[in-house]
C-alpha positions in Angstrom: 0.0 0.0 0.0 1.2 3.5 -0.6 0.0 7.1 -0.1 -0.2 9.7 -2.7 -1.4 13.3 -2.1 -1.9 15.6 -5.1 -2.0 19.0 -3.7 -3.3 22.2 -5.2 -4.3 25.2 -3.0 -5.5 28.6 -4.2 -6.7 31.4 -1.9 -8.2 34.8 -2.7 -10.2 37.4 -0.8 -14.0 37.3 -1.0 -16.3 38.1 1.9 -14.0 35.7 3.7 -11.2 33.3 2.7 -11.8 30.6 0.1 -9.6 27.6 -0.3 -9.4 24.5 -2.5 -7.4 21.3 -2.1 -7.3 18.1 -4.1 -6.1 14.9 -2.6 -5.5 11.5 -4.1 -5.7 8.9 -1.3 -5.0 5.1 -1.4 -8.1 3.1 -0.5 -8.1 1.9 3.1 -5.9 4.7 4.3 -7.0 7.7 6.4 -7.2 11.3 5.2 -7.4 14.5 7.2 -9.1 17.7 5.8 -7.4 20.6 7.6 -9.4 23.6 8.6 -6.2 25.7 8.9 -7.4 26.9 12.3 -4.9 26.7 15.1 -7.7 27.1 17.6 -11.3 28.0 17.3 -12.7 31.2 18.8 -15.6 31.4 21.3 -18.1 32.5 18.8 -17.0 30.1 15.9 -19.3 27.7 14.2 -18.1 25.3 11.5 -19.9 22.8 9.4 -18.6 20.0 7.2 -20.7 19.0 4.1 -20.4 16.4 1.5 -21.5 15.9 -2.2 -23.7 17.6 -4.6 -26.6 17.7 -2.0 -24.4 19.4 0.7 -25.2 16.6 3.1 -24.2 17.7 6.7 -21.5 15.4 8.1 -20.3 17.2 11.2 -20.5 20.6 13.0 -19.0 22.4 15.9 -20.8 25.3 17.7 -18.5 27.0 20.2 -21.3 29.2 21.6 -23.4 26.2 22.7 -20.3 24.2 23.3 -21.5 21.4 21.1 -19.8 19.0 18.7 -21.8 16.6 16.5 -20.9 14.0 13.9 -23.6 12.7 11.6 -22.0 9.5 10.4 -25.2 7.6 9.7 -26.2 9.7 6.7 -26.0 8.5 3.1 -26.8 4.8 3.8 -24.2 4.8 6.6 -21.1 5.0 4.3 -19.3 7.1 6.9 -20.4 5.1 10.0 -17.5 4.9 12.5 -15.2 6.6 10.1 -15.4 10.3 11.0 -13.3 12.1 13.5 -13.7 15.8 14.3 -11.0 17.7 16.1 -12.7 20.0 18.6 -9.7 22.3 18.9 -9.1 23.0 15.2 -12.3 21.7 13.5 -10.3 19.5 11.1 -12.1 16.4 9.8 -10.5 12.9 9.5 -12.0 10.1 7.4 -10.6 6.7 8.4 -10.5 3.4 6.4 -11.5 5.2 3.1 -13.5 3.5 0.4 -14.4 4.5 -3.1 -17.8 5.8 -2.0 -16.0 8.4 0.1 -14.6 10.2 -2.9 -16.2 13.5 -3.9 -16.4 17.1 -2.8 -16.1 18.1 0.9 -16.9 21.7 2.0 -15.9 23.4 5.2 -18.0 26.4 6.1 -17.5 28.9 8.9 -18.0 32.7 9.4 -14.6 33.5 8.0 -13.7 30.6 5.8 -15.1 28.5 3.0 -12.9 25.7 1.9 -13.5 22.8 -0.6 -11.7 19.5 -0.9 -11.9 17.1 -3.8 -11.0 13.6 -2.6 -10.0 10.9 -5.1 -9.8 7.4 -3.7 -7.2 5.2 -5.4 -6.8 1.4 -5.0 -4.9 -1.5 -6.7 -6.0 -5.1 -7.1 -4.3 -8.1 -8.6 -6.4 -10.6 -10.6 -5.3 -13.8 -12.4 -7.2 -15.9 -15.0 -6.5 -19.0 -17.0 -6.2 -18.4 -20.7 -9.5 -19.2 -22.4 -11.6 -18.6 -19.2 -13.7 -15.6 -18.3 -12.7 -13.1 -15.6 -14.9 -10.5 -13.8 -13.4 -7.3 -12.4 -15.8 -6.3 -9.6 -16.6 -2.8 -8.6 -17.6 -3.8 -5.1 -21.0 -2.2 -5.6 -24.2 -4.0 -4.8 -26.2 -1.4 -6.8 -25.4 1.7 -8.8 -26.7 4.9 -7.3 -28.7 7.5 -9.4 -25.8 9.9 -9.6 -23.0 7.3 -10.3 -20.8 7.5 -13.3 -18.7 4.4 -14.0 -15.9 4.1 -16.6 -13.7 1.1 -17.5 -10.4 1.8 -19.4 -7.5 -0.2 -20.5 -4.0 1.1 -20.1 -1.9 0.1 -23.1 1.5 0.7 -24.7 1.5 2.2 -28.1 4.2 3.3 -30.5 3.6 6.9 -29.4 3.4 6.3 -25.7 1.1 5.0 -23.0 -2.6 5.5 -23.6 -5.9 4.7 -21.8 -8.6 3.4 -24.0 -12.3 3.6 -23.0 -13.9 0.1 -23.0 -17.2 0.7 -21.3 -19.2 3.2 -19.2 -22.4 3.7 -17.3 -24.1 7.0 -16.6 -27.1 6.6 -14.4 -28.2 10.2 -14.6 -28.5 10.0 -18.4 -29.5 6.3 -18.3 -26.7 5.5 -20.8 -24.6 2.3 -21.0 -22.1 1.5 -23.7 -19.4 -1.2 -24.4 -16.7 -0.5 -27.0 -15.4 -4.0 -27.8 -14.1 -3.0 -31.3 -11.4 -0.7 -29.8 -7.7 -1.7 -29.6 -7.6 -3.5 -32.9 -10.7 -5.6 -32.1 -9.0 -7.7 -29.5 -12.1 -7.5 -27.2 -14.7 -8.1 -30.0 -17.6 -10.1 -28.6 -15.7 -10.7 -25.3 -16.9 -7.9 -23.1 -19.9 -7.8 -20.7 -21.0 -5.0 -18.4 -23.3 -5.6 -15.5 -25.8 -2.7 -15.5 -26.7 -3.4 -11.8 -23.2 -3.3 -10.3 -21.0 -2.0 -13.0 -18.7 -5.0 -12.9 -16.8 -5.8 -16.0 -16.3 -9.3 -17.5 -13.9 -10.4 -20.2 -14.7 -13.7 -21.8 -12.3 -16.2 -23.5 -9.2 -14.3 -22.3 -6.0 -14.3 -24.3 -2.5 -13.1 -23.3 -3.1 -9.8 -25.1 -5.9 -9.0 -22.6 -3.5 -8.8 -19.7 -2.4 -5.5 -18.2 -3.9 -2.7 -16.2 -7.6 -2.0 -16.3 -8.7 1.3 -14.8 -12.1 1.6 -13.0 -13.4 5.1 -12.2 -16.5 5.5 -10.1 -17.2 9.2 -9.8 -14.0 10.5 -8.2 -12.7 7.1 -7.1 -10.2 5.1 -9.1 -9.1 1.4 -8.8 -6.5 -0.2 -11.0 -6.8 -3.9 -11.7 -3.6 -5.7 -12.8 -4.7 -8.7 -14.8 -2.3 -11.5 -15.3 -3.0 -14.7 -17.4 -1.7 -18.2 -17.0 -1.9 -21.4 -19.0 -1.1 -25.0 -18.1 0.7 -27.1 -20.7 1.9 -30.7 -20.7 4.5 -32.0 -23.1 6.2 -35.4 -23.6 9.9 -35.6 -22.8 11.9 -35.2 -26.0 9.2 -33.3 -27.9 9.1 -29.5 -28.6 6.6 -26.9 -27.4 5.8 -23.4 -28.5 4.6 -20.9 -25.9 2.6 -18.5 -28.1 1.4 -15.1 -26.8 -0.6 -14.7 -30.1 0.6 -11.1 -30.7 -0.3 -9.5 -34.0 2.4 -6.8 -33.7 5.3 -6.2 -31.4 5.4 -2.6 -30.2 7.4 -2.9 -27.0 10.2 -5.0 -25.5 9.2 -8.6 -24.8 11.0 -10.6 -22.1 10.8 -14.3 -21.5 11.9 -15.5 -18.0 12.0 -18.8 -16.3 11.5 -20.0 -12.7 11.1 -18.2 -9.4 14.4 -16.3 -9.9 13.0 -14.6 -13.0 16.0 -15.8 -15.1 16.0 -14.1 -18.4 16.1 -16.6 -21.3 15.0 -14.5 -24.2 14.3 -10.9 -25.3 12.7 -9.3 -28.4 12.9 -5.6 -29.3 10.8 -4.4 -32.2 13.6 -2.2 -33.5 16.7 -4.2 -32.4 15.8 -7.8 -33.2 16.0 -10.6 -30.6 18.5 -12.3 -28.2 18.4 -15.8 -26.7 20.2 -16.5 -23.4 20.4 -20.3 -23.6 23.6 -20.7 -21.5 22.0 -19.7 -18.2 21.0 -22.2 -15.4 23.9 -24.6 -16.1 23.2 -24.7 -19.8 19.9 -26.6 -19.5 18.5 -24.5 -22.4 21.6 -24.6 -24.6 20.7 -24.9 -28.3 17.0 -25.5 -27.4 15.5 -22.1 -27.5 13.9 -20.3 -30.6 12.3 -16.9 -30.6 9.8 -15.7 -33.3 10.3 -12.0 -33.7 7.0 -11.7 -35.6 4.7 -13.2 -33.0 6.9 -13.1 -29.8 6.5 -16.9 -29.3 9.1 -19.0 -27.6 9.9 -22.6 -28.7 11.7 -25.1 -26.5 13.1 -28.1 -28.4 14.1 -31.6 -27.1 12.3 -31.0 -23.8 13.7 -32.6 -20.6 12.3 -32.7 -17.1 14.7 -29.9 -16.2 12.5 -27.6 -18.2 9.5 -28.1 -16.0 8.3 -24.9 -14.3 6.8 -21.5 -14.9 7.7 -19.3 -17.9 7.0 -15.6 -17.6 6.1 -13.4 -20.5 6.6 -9.7 -19.7 5.4 -7.0 -22.1 5.5 -3.6 -20.2 3.0 -4.1 -17.4 1.4 -7.1 -19.1 2.2 -10.5 -17.6 1.4 -14.0 -18.7 2.6 -17.2 -17.1 2.9 -20.6 -18.8 3.0 -23.5 -16.4 4.9 -26.3 -18.2 5.0 -29.9 -17.0 7.1 -32.6 -18.7 6.2 -36.3 -18.6 7.9 -39.4 -20.0 6.3 -42.1 -22.1 5.7 -44.3 -19.0 4.1 -41.7 -16.8 1.8 -39.6 -19.0 0.8 -36.2 -17.7 2.6 -36.7 -14.4 1.8 -34.1 -11.7 4.1 -31.1 -11.3 2.0 -29.5 -8.6 4.8 -29.3 -6.1 7.0 -27.5 -8.6 4.2 -25.1 -9.6 3.4 -24.3 -5.9 7.1 -23.5 -5.2 7.6 -21.3 -8.2 4.3 -19.5 -8.1 4.7 -18.7 -4.4 7.5 -16.3 -5.3 5.6 -14.9 -8.3 2.0 -14.1 -7.6 1.4 -14.6 -3.8 0.0 -17.3 -1.7 -3.7 -16.6 -2.4 -3.2 -16.9 -6.2 -1.1 -20.1 -5.7 -4.0 -21.7 -3.8 -6.4 -20.7 -6.6 -4.2 -21.9 -9.4 -3.4 -25.2 -7.7 -7.1 -25.7 -6.8 -8.0 -25.0 -10.5 -5.3 -27.5 -11.7 -6.5 -30.1 -9.2 -10.1 -29.7 -10.2 -9.4 -29.9 -13.9 -7.3 -33.1 -13.5 -9.9 -34.7 -11.2 -12.5 -34.1 -13.9 -10.2 -35.6 -16.5 -9.5 -38.6 -14.3 -13.2 -39.2 -13.8 -13.9 -38.9 -17.5 -11.0 -41.4 -18.2 -12.3 -43.9 -15.6 -15.8 -43.7 -17.0 -14.6 -44.2 -20.6 -12.4 -47.1 -19.6 -15.3 -48.8 -17.8 -17.5 -48.4 -20.8 -14.9 -50.0 -23.1 -14.5 -53.0 -20.8 -18.2 -53.8 -20.9 
């Protein structure tokens, strides 16, 4: 987790003093909106308001010696999260969530100050190539004034860009999905839930990995989507790990194992390099790179080549889980190797999900094999 504060303050004289601040805050952290008072005077009265409706959140009245926090308003989104400093009038919001983003206004006799709070978060999501994945907004229902946008951060020849993929505007009752953008890589693959705003990608491919940007009003969450595939190959055969790229516009790196050992690199303007002497020479004279598609071919496979192969393209990451079997032990399990390697790559939670997925698929295959064998015997 990290904290970013984007600060912009302007002051000028009106009937009193007007101020403005903009803050970018990591989801889950606390943020304090400073009144700039060192101490309140005996006749001071301040109020904190939120949103387009100027909903009252808190107030201090020095004349009546009262301090009140209204944290049950707006469906209780601020419940147990507001702290008001009775000396300075500053307001703190703890454990921030995306629904806390928006405009906050401090009003007193001498000061009016506005704060625009943008809540920012990051989430890691993994999906098996060919499966569907849903990026969840965390909303149970979209409110009447909500605006939701989904964008994909991508690397282009002229720099990084964010491409709009879908949006919902409840006020204008509009919903749109742009699945023909980015060279059509999402065509017929996108689904937008009009109740929650969650975003689904069907039949995922390596080119769908990367950073997806969700904006809900003033809140922003970045989803880092990684893809993986499970491949089995017979010892002595060859295998091609294919990212299915149509054009190479950035550096591609192929790495192996939990040490991220570089075994191949492709640069669209400098050609490609194979590092086949690493790791005691186990890949010597066995690696081939395709500079047109970015694919990696491993020839004359041995059990030493079992493990996880990482494809890195900018912030896009795809993992190929390779298991090698001999002719006597077809499709032997490499679950222990996968668990060891992935634990260093994508975290314990993802390892559990991947291993569970692998176990489930193999169990289904075993059941199907037993049923077929039994049918043949009868």
